[in-house]
C-alpha positions in Angstrom: -0.1 0.1 0.1 3.0 2.2 1.1 4.9 1.6 -2.2 2.0 2.1 -4.5 1.4 5.8 -2.8 5.0 6.4 -3.5 5.1 5.3 -6.7 1.7 7.9 -7.2 4.6 10.4 -5.5 7.1 9.8 -8.2 4.7 10.1 -11.1 3.4 13.3 -10.2 6.4 14.6 -9.4 7.5 13.4 -12.8 4.7 15.2 -15.0 3.8 18.4 -12.7 0.8 20.7 -14.1 3.4 23.5 -15.6 0.2 25.8 -15.6 -1.2 25.5 -12.1 2.7 25.6 -10.8 3.4 28.3 -12.4 0.7 30.6 -10.7 2.5 29.5 -7.7 5.7 30.8 -8.9 7.9 33.7 -8.8 8.6 34.5 -12.8 12.3 35.0 -12.1 11.7 31.0 -11.1 10.2 30.3 -14.4 12.5 32.6 -16.3 15.8 30.6 -14.9 14.2 27.4 -15.7 13.2 27.9 -18.9 16.4 29.6 -19.9 
């Protein structure tokens, strides 16, 4: 059961929702990550 939860967390980290994430990050961080 714990393994399934851990696997889900890893998958979620590999494919973040960039649009939703962008609403909560400073523009400078996004610019650095993209540049």
